[in-house]
C-alpha positions as CSV (number, residue, x, y, z in Angstrom):
1,X,21.4,-1.8,-8.6
2,X,18.9,-4.5,-10.2
3,X,20.2,-7.5,-11.0
4,X,18.7,-10.5,-11.6
5,X,19.4,-13.5,-9.5
6,X,17.5,-16.2,-11.9
7,X,14.3,-16.2,-13.1
8,X,11.5,-14.8,-10.9
9,X,13.9,-13.8,-8.5
10,X,15.0,-10.2,-8.3
11,X,17.6,-8.3,-6.4
12,X,17.6,-4.4,-6.0
13,X,20.3,-2.0,-3.6
14,X,20.2,1.3,-3.2
15,X,23.2,3.0,-2.4
16,X,22.1,5.4,1.1
17,X,24.4,7.1,3.6
18,X,21.4,9.2,4.6
19,X,21.1,6.8,7.6
20,X,22.7,4.9,10.4
21,X,20.1,2.6,9.6
22,X,20.3,-0.3,6.8
23,X,17.3,-1.6,5.3
24,X,16.0,-4.8,4.0
25,X,12.9,-6.3,2.6
26,X,11.3,-9.3,0.8
27,X,8.5,-9.3,-1.2
28,X,6.4,-12.7,-2.3
29,X,4.6,-12.3,-5.1
30,X,1.7,-13.8,-7.2
31,X,-1.3,-13.0,-9.3
32,X,-4.2,-11.6,-6.9
33,X,-6.1,-13.5,-9.0
34,X,-5.3,-16.9,-7.3
35,X,-7.1,-15.6,-4.4
36,X,-4.9,-17.1,-1.3
37,X,-4.9,-13.7,0.4
38,X,-6.1,-15.8,3.7
39,X,-4.0,-18.1,3.4
40,X,-1.5,-15.7,3.0
41,X,-1.7,-12.8,5.6
42,X,-2.1,-15.9,7.9
43,X,1.9,-17.1,6.8
44,X,2.8,-13.6,7.2
45,X,1.6,-13.7,10.5
46,X,2.9,-15.9,11.2
47,X,6.1,-15.7,10.3
48,X,6.4,-12.7,11.9
49,X,6.2,-14.1,15.3
50,X,7.5,-18.1,15.2
51,X,9.7,-19.7,14.1
52,X,11.5,-23.4,14.5
53,X,13.7,-22.4,16.3
54,X,12.8,-18.9,18.1
55,X,8.8,-21.1,18.6
56,X,7.4,-18.1,21.3
57,X,7.0,-14.1,20.4
58,X,9.1,-13.6,23.8
59,X,12.5,-15.7,21.5
60,X,12.2,-13.8,18.7
61,X,11.7,-10.3,21.1
62,X,15.1,-11.3,22.7
63,X,16.8,-12.1,19.2
64,X,16.0,-8.8,18.1
65,X,17.3,-6.9,21.1
66,X,20.5,-8.9,20.9
67,X,20.4,-7.7,17.0
68,X,21.2,-4.0,18.6
69,X,17.5,-3.6,18.7
70,X,16.7,-4.6,14.9
71,X,13.2,-4.3,13.7
72,X,11.5,-7.0,12.8
73,X,7.8,-7.5,11.1
74,X,5.2,-8.4,7.7
75,X,2.7,-7.2,5.6
76,X,0.0,-7.8,3.2
77,X,-0.5,-5.6,0.4
78,X,-1.7,-5.1,-3.1
79,X,-0.2,-3.3,-6.0
80,X,-1.5,-3.6,-9.8
81,X,-2.4,-7.4,-10.1
82,X,-0.7,-8.8,-8.1
83,X,-0.5,-9.5,-4.1
84,X,3.3,-9.3,-1.7
85,X,3.8,-10.6,1.3
86,X,6.7,-8.4,2.4
87,X,9.2,-9.7,5.5
88,X,11.6,-6.6,6.3
89,X,13.6,-5.5,9.0
90,X,15.7,-2.6,10.0
91,X,18.9,-2.4,11.0
92,X,22.0,-0.5,12.4
93,X,24.9,-0.4,10.3
94,X,28.0,-2.2,11.3
95,X,30.4,0.8,10.8
96,X,29.0,2.6,14.1
97,X,29.6,-0.6,16.2
98,X,33.6,-0.4,15.9
99,X,34.0,-2.8,13.6
100,X,34.0,-5.4,15.4
101,X,30.9,-7.1,15.0
102,X,29.3,-8.7,11.8
103,X,25.9,-7.4,12.5
104,X,25.1,-8.1,8.7
105,X,25.6,-11.8,8.9
106,X,23.5,-12.2,12.0
107,X,20.4,-10.0,10.8
108,X,20.8,-12.8,7.6
109,X,20.9,-15.6,9.8
110,X,18.1,-14.5,11.5
111,X,16.2,-13.6,8.7
112,X,17.1,-16.9,7.2
113,X,15.7,-18.6,10.0
114,X,12.1,-16.2,10.1
115,X,11.8,-17.0,6.7
116,X,13.1,-20.5,5.8
117,X,11.9,-22.2,8.9
118,X,8.7,-21.9,10.0
119,X,7.7,-23.4,13.0
120,X,6.1,-26.6,11.9
121,X,5.0,-29.8,14.0
122,X,4.2,-32.8,12.1
123,X,3.9,-30.4,8.8
124,X,1.8,-28.2,10.9
125,X,1.2,-24.9,12.8
126,X,0.5,-25.3,16.5
127,X,-2.7,-25.1,16.5
128,X,-2.9,-23.0,19.6
129,X,-0.5,-20.1,18.4
130,X,-2.0,-20.6,14.9
131,X,-6.0,-19.9,16.7
132,X,-4.3,-17.2,18.7
133,X,-3.4,-15.6,15.1
134,X,-5.8,-16.3,13.9
135,X,-8.3,-15.3,16.3
136,X,-6.7,-11.9,16.8
137,X,-6.9,-10.5,13.9
138,X,-10.4,-11.3,13.3
139,X,-11.4,-9.0,16.7
140,X,-9.4,-6.2,14.5
141,X,-11.0,-6.5,11.4
142,X,-14.3,-6.7,12.9
143,X,-13.4,-4.2,15.0
144,X,-12.6,-2.2,12.4
145,X,-15.4,-1.8,10.5
146,X,-17.2,-0.1,13.9
147,X,-14.6,3.7,12.2
148,X,-17.1,4.7,10.1
149,X,-15.1,6.4,7.8
150,X,-13.0,3.0,7.1
151,X,-16.7,1.2,6.9
152,X,-17.9,3.8,3.8
153,X,-15.1,3.7,2.4
154,X,-15.1,-0.4,1.8
155,X,-18.8,0.0,0.6
156,X,-17.8,1.9,-1.6
157,X,-15.2,0.0,-3.0
158,X,-17.0,-3.3,-3.0
159,X,-19.0,-0.9,-4.7
160,X,-16.4,0.2,-7.5
161,X,-15.3,-3.5,-8.1
162,X,-18.7,-4.8,-8.8
163,X,-17.1,-6.8,-11.6
164,X,-13.9,-7.5,-10.1
165,X,-14.6,-9.5,-7.0
166,X,-11.2,-9.8,-6.2
167,X,-10.6,-6.6,-5.9
168,X,-13.2,-5.6,-3.9
169,X,-11.4,-8.1,-1.4
170,X,-10.0,-6.7,1.5
171,X,-6.1,-7.5,1.2
172,X,-6.6,-10.4,4.4
173,X,-9.9,-11.6,2.7
174,X,-13.2,-12.5,3.6
175,X,-13.2,-12.1,7.6
176,X,-15.5,-15.0,7.2
177,X,-12.7,-17.7,5.2
178,X,-10.6,-16.6,7.3
179,X,-12.0,-17.7,11.1
180,X,-12.1,-20.6,9.1
181,X,-8.7,-21.3,7.8
182,X,-6.5,-24.2,9.4
183,X,-3.0,-24.6,10.1
184,X,-2.6,-27.6,7.2
185,X,-3.9,-25.3,4.7
186,X,-1.7,-22.6,5.9
187,X,1.5,-24.5,5.9
188,X,0.6,-26.3,2.6
189,X,0.3,-22.7,0.7
190,X,3.6,-21.3,2.6
191,X,5.4,-24.2,0.5
192,X,3.6,-23.6,-2.2
193,X,4.5,-19.5,-1.9
194,X,8.0,-19.9,-1.2
195,X,9.4,-22.4,-4.4
196,X,6.8,-20.5,-6.8
197,X,6.3,-16.6,-6.0
198,X,8.2,-14.3,-7.7
199,X,10.6,-12.5,-5.0
200,X,11.8,-9.1,-4.4
201,X,15.3,-8.9,-2.9
202,X,15.8,-5.0,-1.2
203,X,18.5,-3.4,0.5
204,X,18.7,0.3,1.2
205,X,22.6,1.4,3.2
206,X,26.0,2.6,3.2
207,X,27.4,-1.4,2.3
208,X,30.4,-2.7,0.9
209,X,30.5,-5.1,-2.2
210,X,30.6,-7.4,0.5
211,X,28.4,-7.0,2.8
212,X,25.9,-7.1,-0.1
213,X,27.4,-11.0,-1.5
214,X,26.6,-12.0,2.5
215,X,23.1,-11.2,1.8
216,X,22.8,-12.3,-1.9
217,X,24.3,-15.7,-1.4
218,X,21.6,-15.7,2.4
219,X,18.7,-16.0,-0.3
220,X,19.7,-18.5,-3.2
221,X,16.2,-18.8,-4.3
222,X,15.1,-21.6,-7.5
223,X,14.2,-20.0,-10.4
224,X,10.1,-19.7,-11.1
225,X,8.2,-18.4,-13.5
226,X,8.6,-15.1,-14.0
227,X,5.9,-12.3,-13.3
228,X,4.6,-9.6,-15.2
229,X,2.8,-7.2,-13.1
230,X,-0.3,-5.5,-14.7
231,X,-1.8,-2.1,-13.3
232,X,-5.8,-3.2,-14.0
233,X,-5.8,-1.2,-17.3
234,X,-8.7,-3.5,-18.5
235,X,-11.1,-2.1,-15.9
236,X,-15.4,-3.4,-16.4
237,X,-17.3,0.1,-17.1
238,X,-20.5,0.5,-15.6
239,X,-23.6,2.6,-15.0
240,X,-23.0,5.4,-12.4
241,X,-24.5,2.9,-9.2
242,X,-25.4,4.8,-5.9
243,X,-26.4,3.9,-2.9
244,X,-28.1,5.1,0.8
245,X,-27.2,3.7,3.6
246,X,-28.5,4.9,7.6
247,X,-26.2,5.1,10.6
248,X,-26.4,5.3,14.0
249,X,-24.2,8.7,14.2
250,X,-24.2,12.2,13.9
251,X,-22.0,12.8,10.9
252,X,-22.6,11.3,7.3
253,X,-19.8,10.1,5.1
254,X,-19.9,10.7,1.8
255,X,-17.7,8.8,-1.1
256,X,-17.4,8.6,-4.5
257,X,-15.4,6.9,-6.5
258,X,-13.9,7.5,-10.1
259,X,-12.8,4.8,-13.1
260,X,-9.0,7.1,-13.7
261,X,-6.9,5.1,-16.3
262,X,-3.9,6.2,-15.8
263,X,-0.4,4.9,-13.4
264,X,3.4,5.0,-12.7
265,X,4.2,4.5,-16.6
266,X,1.3,6.7,-18.3
267,X,2.2,9.7,-19.7
268,X,0.3,12.0,-17.9
269,X,1.3,10.5,-14.6
270,X,2.7,13.4,-13.3
271,X,0.1,15.6,-14.5
272,X,-2.6,13.0,-12.4
273,X,-0.1,14.0,-9.5
274,X,-0.7,17.0,-9.1
275,X,-4.3,17.3,-10.8
276,X,-5.2,15.3,-7.7
277,X,-3.3,16.9,-5.0
278,X,-5.2,20.1,-7.0
279,X,-8.6,18.9,-6.2
280,X,-8.7,17.5,-2.4
281,X,-5.2,15.5,-1.7
282,X,-4.2,18.9,0.5
283,X,-4.8,21.7,2.1
284,X,-4.0,24.2,-0.5
285,X,-6.9,22.1,-2.9
286,X,-9.6,23.2,-4.5
287,X,-12.6,21.0,-2.5
288,X,-10.5,22.5,0.7
289,X,-10.8,25.9,0.3
290,X,-14.2,25.8,-1.4
291,X,-16.5,23.1,0.0
292,X,-15.3,23.2,3.7
293,X,-13.5,26.3,4.3
294,X,-15.6,28.5,1.6
295,X,-18.8,27.0,2.1
296,X,-18.7,25.0,5.3
297,X,-20.3,22.2,3.7
298,X,-18.4,19.2,5.0
299,X,-16.2,18.6,8.0
300,X,-13.5,16.8,6.6
301,X,-12.9,16.5,2.3
302,X,-10.3,14.9,0.9
303,X,-8.8,13.3,-2.9
304,X,-6.8,10.5,-3.5
305,X,-5.8,8.4,-6.5
306,X,-4.5,4.9,-7.1
307,X,-1.7,4.9,-9.3
308,X,-1.6,0.6,-9.6
309,X,-5.2,0.3,-9.6
310,X,-6.6,3.3,-11.8
311,X,-8.8,5.1,-9.8
312,X,-9.3,8.2,-7.7
313,X,-11.4,8.5,-4.1
314,X,-13.2,11.1,-2.6
315,X,-13.9,10.8,1.3
316,X,-15.7,13.5,3.0
317,X,-17.8,13.8,6.5
318,X,-20.6,15.7,6.2
319,X,-23.9,16.8,7.2
320,X,-26.3,14.1,5.9
321,X,-28.9,16.8,3.8
322,X,-26.2,18.1,1.7
323,X,-25.2,15.1,0.4
324,X,-26.7,16.6,-2.9
325,X,-25.1,20.0,-2.2
326,X,-21.5,18.6,-2.0
327,X,-22.0,16.3,-5.1
328,X,-22.5,19.7,-7.1
329,X,-19.6,21.6,-5.5
330,X,-17.5,18.6,-6.2
331,X,-18.4,18.0,-10.0
332,X,-17.8,22.1,-10.4
333,X,-14.3,21.9,-8.6
334,X,-14.0,18.9,-11.7
335,X,-15.0,21.0,-13.7
336,X,-13.3,24.6,-12.3
337,X,-10.0,21.9,-13.1
338,X,-11.0,21.4,-16.7
339,X,-11.2,25.0,-17.4
340,X,-8.1,26.1,-16.3
341,X,-10.1,28.6,-13.6
342,X,-7.7,28.8,-10.6
343,X,-4.3,30.6,-9.6
344,X,-1.3,30.3,-11.3
345,X,0.3,30.9,-7.9
346,X,-1.7,27.6,-6.5
347,X,-0.5,25.2,-9.1
348,X,2.4,26.3,-8.0
349,X,2.2,26.2,-4.6
350,X,1.0,22.5,-5.3
351,X,4.1,21.7,-7.4
352,X,6.4,23.0,-4.7
353,X,4.3,21.1,-1.4
354,X,4.6,17.5,-4.4
355,X,8.2,18.0,-4.3
356,X,8.6,18.5,-0.7
357,X,6.4,15.8,-0.2
358,X,8.3,13.5,-2.4
359,X,11.6,14.6,-0.6
360,X,10.5,14.0,2.7
361,X,9.8,10.2,2.4
362,X,12.8,9.2,1.5
363,X,13.7,10.1,5.0
364,X,12.4,7.1,6.3
365,X,14.2,3.9,5.6
366,X,11.1,1.8,4.7
367,X,9.7,4.5,2.9
368,X,13.1,4.8,1.2
369,X,12.9,1.1,1.2
370,X,9.1,0.6,-1.1
371,X,10.5,3.4,-3.3
372,X,13.2,0.2,-4.3
373,X,11.1,-1.8,-4.6
374,X,7.9,-0.7,-6.6
375,X,10.3,0.6,-9.0
376,X,10.9,-2.6,-9.6
377,X,8.1,-4.3,-9.5
378,X,6.7,-2.0,-12.4
379,X,10.0,-1.8,-14.7
380,X,10.6,2.4,-13.7
381,X,13.5,3.3,-12.2
382,X,12.8,7.2,-12.3
383,X,15.4,8.6,-10.4
384,X,14.8,11.4,-8.7
385,X,16.0,14.7,-10.5
386,X,13.7,13.0,-13.2
387,X,11.1,13.0,-11.1
388,X,10.9,16.3,-9.8
389,X,11.8,17.8,-13.4
390,X,8.5,15.8,-14.6
391,X,7.1,17.1,-11.8
392,X,7.7,21.2,-12.3
393,X,7.3,20.8,-16.1
394,X,2.6,20.4,-15.4
395,X,1.4,22.6,-16.7
396,X,-3.1,24.1,-16.2
397,X,-3.1,22.6,-20.0
398,X,-2.1,19.1,-18.7
399,X,-4.1,19.0,-16.1
400,X,-6.6,20.5,-17.2
401,X,-6.6,17.4,-20.2
402,X,-6.2,14.6,-17.3
403,X,-8.9,15.4,-15.6
404,X,-11.6,15.1,-18.3
405,X,-10.3,11.4,-17.6
406,X,-12.2,11.4,-14.5
407,X,-15.3,8.5,-15.0
408,X,-17.6,8.4,-11.9
409,X,-19.0,5.2,-10.8
410,X,-20.2,4.6,-7.4
411,X,-21.7,7.0,-4.7
412,X,-22.5,6.7,-1.0
413,X,-23.6,8.0,1.4
414,X,-23.5,6.8,4.8
415,X,-26.1,8.6,6.4
416,X,-26.2,9.9,10.4
417,X,-29.4,9.1,12.4
418,X,-29.8,13.0,13.4
419,X,-29.8,14.1,9.8
420,X,-32.7,11.8,9.2
421,X,-34.2,13.1,12.0
422,X,-34.3,16.5,10.0
């Protein structure tokens, strides 16, 4: 069921009797260009842990325990040219409680409290809990930079998005800005988000019509401007950029980013999925088998395709003095895809693995619920059967055609000191 409740507010329900649980997510969507990442992050942090009624983490935890162990959380993420703040809760279906408890209503009351009744005093978040959440998040982000694999990926993305500063930022925003954000500023942003953002309400579970109506009635958002989601089609091409940094570590990281103009609604979307898996997205890929296994030139190597941002990224752990050889071999593997220089059986194995992975995601309530949301967001309501049929139809010629779209834009080497000494 897909329904527009009012302008800018959508309701999506998928009847699912596979799980004992019900899952509800509410996503607030705004253009990434508005640059409210820091404020949005802090709204998510405060909304997950506090409300006017449950004004401590302990009170929230106790309430969730009363709701038969419901799991509740928030997160912020990018999709194409928009950013989302998600509130999500999963809980046991009423039918497994003997029919004596209207848990749906209690869950809706809890969500209504957490979303619409923030922990504000005189129009602002209280200083102590706000600064605690903010400072903990800042510490986490600083520590994250110590992960060299993560650091190399971040630097590569900054190079790739050199002409697009908003996409170059973390979804949390700049750490320096986050450390300085005030409770008053975030409280003001909360109200504008609630009133202006597009809203996607997604529900999954084995529910009766009356239960669905109950959920709708609890979240009566006002009309707002209807937002169109773009997929970063207007990438600003650049000359290939190269950067080398030295690091106090033994292993080196070599990352490459390619412009790859394919998205969820492109005709060659399924060919792109197969191509990525053949290149480096699986243990049966050409890079894994030829660069890591046969030539022992990488400790790890993989590729990932971002279907809403239009890029493909290769990440590898190598000996720094082998960087040039690894780059040559990566180029050779892409050429193999263009030439069809791999076994037919490898293509079939990849497709079988992709279909298995696709079906497995529906074994998780939250992953399955996210699929409901993404379909609604990009207005692409493909069925499981159509997805599988489209994937199965991909040929070597399809893979070759889409592989030719790969356009290298950024190369980053984080070189370990042991290699530097050598």
